[in-house]
N, C-alpha and C positions, 0 to 999 in steps of 0.2 A: 713851276714846273716848266721845263723845256719843251719845245714843240714836239708833239707826239703825231706819229702817222698811223693811219689805219691800213690794216693788211687783210686781204680776202683771197682764199684760194677756191677755185670753183672748177668743175668738170666740163671738158670739151672733147669732142670725138675727131677734131681735125684742127692741128695748129695753124695752118695757112688761113682756114676760115676764121679762126679766132682773130688773128692778126688783121685779116680784112675788116671785120667788124669793129673791132676795138681801136685799131690804129688808123685805118683809112676812113672808118665810119665815124666814131667818136672823138678821134683826134689824139688817142693815147699815144705817148712815146714808148717804144719798145726797147726794153733792156736786155738782159742775158736771155738766151734761149737755147734750146736743144731739141732733139726730136720729140721729147715728151712733155716739155713745159716752155712756157714764155712768161716773163715778167713784163707787166704793162704799168705805165705810170698814168693814173687816172686823176688828174688835178692834184698831184702831189701825193697820191696815196697808192699803195702798192696792190696790184691785182696780180694773181698768178694762175694763169690757165694751165691745168694739168690734164693731159691725155688720158682718157679712159676708153676702154673697149666695151664697157657696158652699155646697154640701151638706155638713152636718156629720153624720159617721157615727159611731156608738158604737165605742169600743174593744172588743176581745174579752175584756178582763179589766182588772184594776186596774193592770196593768203594760202598757207603760212609763210612762204618764204620769197623774199626778193631783197635786193640791195640797191644802193644809189647814193646821190648826193642832195645836200641842202645847199643851195646857193644863198648867199648873203646880198647878192645884187641881182635884182630883177632883169637887168639887162644881160648879165652873163647867163641866166637861165633861158632868156629868149635867144641868145646866141647859139647855145646848144640845141635848143628847139629848131632853130633855122637850120643848123647843120644837119641834124638828123633827118629833117625833111628833104634838104637838097640831096642828100647822100642816099635816100630811099630806104632807110633803116625802117625795120618792122616795128610799128606801133602797136603795143598790146592794148593800151588805153590812150585815146587821143587827149591832147592838153584839155584841161578844165579847171575850174574853180571849185574848191571845197570850203564849206562852212562860211560862205559869203556873209558879210556883216557882223561876224564874231571875231574876237581876238584870234581865233584859231585860223582865220582865213588864209588860204595858200593856193598857189597855182601847182599843178602837177600834171606830169605824163609819165607813161610806162613804156619802155621798149622791151623787145624779146630778141635776144641774141640767137644765132643759128642753132643752139644747143638747148633752147628752152629756158635759159637763165632770164629772169625778169629784172629789170632795173627801173627804179623810180627816181625821178629828178623833180625837186621841189623848189619852191620860193614862198617863204612866208611874209605876209604884209607887216606882221608885227614879230620881231625876233624873240619876243618873250614867250611865243608859242613853241618854239623849239624844244625847250625843256620844262617850261613852266605852264601857267595857266591851269593848275592842278584842279581847280574848282569845276572845270569842264571834264566829261567823261568821253567826248568823241576822240576816236582814234581811227584814222583812215576812213574807209568806206563802211565799215562796221561801227555805226554810231553807238 
């Protein structure tokens, strides 16, 4: 199979604020844009911020909806963490370890954009946990 890219469209109420958070903050490059949408490159994946005039309300927690990346290099995860801290991005959950000592062990943090979209960034100590380790039932904070 050829290389496949992930695409996600999500609502925003201000295109300039979306560009400030995703481009200036996270480091996404900006592609096509118009008054109602902007295409963003998040580590080679396509995000499309679409303008809405509906009121966007925060979730009551990280479930049921969030999106993000799984880094295959811990140093890349740490680099994004440092960038987010240096740029003053809003952390919804501070960096932490989950499932320490298990094959599922990973580092994670959550950011919240200005529109209440939640993003999780992870690094697994064992790549087998990304899709495998089916004998374990722990998923996220809901063990």
